[in-house]
C-alpha positions in Angstrom: 0.0 0.0 0.0 1.4 3.4 -1.0 1.1 6.5 1.1 -1.5 7.9 -1.3 -3.7 4.8 -1.0 -3.4 5.0 2.8 -4.3 8.7 2.8 -7.3 8.0 0.5 -8.5 5.2 2.8 -8.2 7.5 5.8 -10.2 10.3 4.0 -12.9 7.7 3.1 -13.2 6.6 6.7 -13.5 10.2 7.9 -16.1 10.8 5.3 -18.1 7.7 6.4 -17.9 8.9 10.0 -19.3 12.3 8.9 -22.1 10.6 7.0 -22.9 8.5 10.0 -23.1 11.6 12.2 -25.3 13.3 9.6 -27.6 10.3 9.6 -27.8 10.4 13.4 -28.8 14.1 13.2 -31.4 13.5 10.5 -33.0 10.7 12.6 -33.0 12.8 15.7 -34.8 15.7 13.9 -37.2 13.3 12.1 -38.1 11.7 15.5 -38.8 15.1 17.1 -40.9 16.1 14.0 -42.7 12.8 13.9 -41.7 12.4 10.3 -40.4 8.8 10.5 -42.0 5.4 9.7 -40.6 2.3 11.2 -41.1 -1.3 10.0 -41.0 -3.2 6.7 -44.8 -3.4 6.3 -45.5 0.1 7.5 -42.9 1.4 5.1 -44.4 -0.6 2.2 -47.8 0.9 3.0 -46.4 4.5 3.1 -44.4 4.0 -0.1 -47.6 2.7 -1.8 -49.7 5.7 -0.7 -47.3 8.7 -0.6 -43.9 8.0 -2.2 -43.3 11.6 -3.1 -43.2 12.6 0.6 -40.3 10.1 1.4 -36.8 11.6 1.4 -34.7 8.7 2.8 -35.1 5.0 3.2 -32.9 3.0 5.6 -32.5 -0.7 5.5 -30.9 -2.4 8.5 -29.9 -6.1 8.8 -27.3 -8.1 10.6 -25.7 -11.4 9.7 -28.7 -13.4 11.1 -31.1 -11.4 8.9 -29.0 -12.3 5.8 -30.4 -15.8 6.0 -34.0 -14.6 6.2 -35.3 -15.1 2.7 -38.6 -13.2 3.2 -36.8 -10.2 4.6 -34.3 -10.2 1.7 -37.3 -10.3 -0.8 -38.8 -7.3 1.0 -35.5 -5.5 0.8 -35.2 -6.1 -2.9 -38.7 -4.9 -3.6 -38.3 -1.8 -1.4 -34.9 -1.0 -3.1 -36.4 -1.4 -6.5 -39.3 0.9 -5.6 -37.0 3.5 -4.1 -34.7 3.5 -7.1 -37.7 3.8 -9.5 -39.1 6.7 -7.5 -35.8 8.6 -6.9 -35.9 8.0 -3.2 -32.5 8.0 -1.5 -31.7 4.7 0.1 -28.9 3.6 2.6 -28.1 0.3 4.1 -27.1 0.5 7.8 -24.6 -2.1 8.9 -25.2 -2.0 12.6 -28.9 -2.3 13.4 -28.2 -2.3 17.1 -27.0 1.3 17.0 -30.0 2.3 14.8 -32.3 0.7 17.4 -30.6 2.7 20.2 -31.2 5.9 18.2 -34.8 5.2 17.4 -35.9 3.6 20.7 -34.1 5.9 23.1 -34.9 9.0 21.1 -38.6 8.3 21.5 -38.4 7.1 25.1 -39.5 3.6 24.0 -42.7 4.8 22.3 -41.6 3.4 19.0 -41.4 0.0 20.5 -44.8 0.3 22.0 -46.3 1.6 18.8 -44.7 -1.2 16.7 -45.9 -3.9 19.2 -49.4 -2.5 19.2 -49.5 -2.3 15.4 -48.3 -5.9 15.0 -50.9 -7.1 17.6 -48.1 -8.5 19.8 -47.4 -8.0 23.4 -44.8 -5.8 24.9 -42.2 -8.6 24.7 -42.2 -8.5 20.9 -39.3 -6.3 19.6 -40.2 -3.7 17.0 -39.4 -4.2 13.3 -36.5 -1.8 12.7 -35.4 -3.4 9.4 -36.8 -0.5 7.4 -37.0 3.1 8.3 -38.4 5.9 6.2 -37.8 9.6 6.7 -40.5 11.8 5.3 -40.8 15.5 4.7 -42.6 17.3 7.5 -45.9 18.7 6.1 -45.2 22.1 7.5 -42.3 23.0 5.2 -39.6 21.5 3.1 -36.4 20.6 5.0 -33.5 22.8 4.5 -31.2 20.7 6.7 -27.5 20.5 6.1 -27.3 17.0 7.5 -30.0 15.8 5.1 -28.3 17.5 2.2 -25.1 15.8 3.1 -26.8 12.4 3.1 -28.5 13.1 -0.2 -25.1 14.1 -1.7 -23.5 11.0 -0.4 -26.3 8.9 -2.0 -25.9 10.7 -5.3 -22.1 10.3 -5.3 -22.6 6.6 -4.5 -25.0 6.2 -7.5 -22.4 7.8 -9.8 -20.0 5.1 -8.7 -22.6 2.4 -9.4 -23.2 1.7 -5.8 -27.0 2.0 -5.7 -27.4 1.1 -2.0 -24.4 2.4 -0.1 -23.7 0.8 3.2 -22.8 3.1 6.2 -21.9 2.4 9.8 -23.5 4.5 12.5 -20.8 5.6 15.0 -20.9 4.0 18.4 -21.4 6.3 21.4 
């Protein structure tokens, strides 16, 4: 490895950390504005009804989920729909951190909502495999963090990486 390759790798890692931080900020704002949809089935319903309002789609899965054929089919369909409708899409490599952000940011209400929606009891964990961020109805977002994520998605598509994978930074 040359010095130039090492420096480029370091810049890429720093860039990925900034994208992860931007994603955390976007999720935090979306939670506070109630412009977030959690769950594969809930996301599919929203995409069917109002795809123009969705600005970002997150797909999260760990190694165990890679063997879940039904989930992978859902992911493929959601990815295709997002690409067809110009919705920015990201794959999150550490769903545990995403769960921390979504569940702690709402005081656990996302877990209660997801359990109630699925008809299960409180012991059933929420489906955090797909998360949609929508525009708040009051006004269009002029958020630098969201702009950074959109630019990252656009740059990834230019490099033929249609579903870029990011890692949320641990805290």
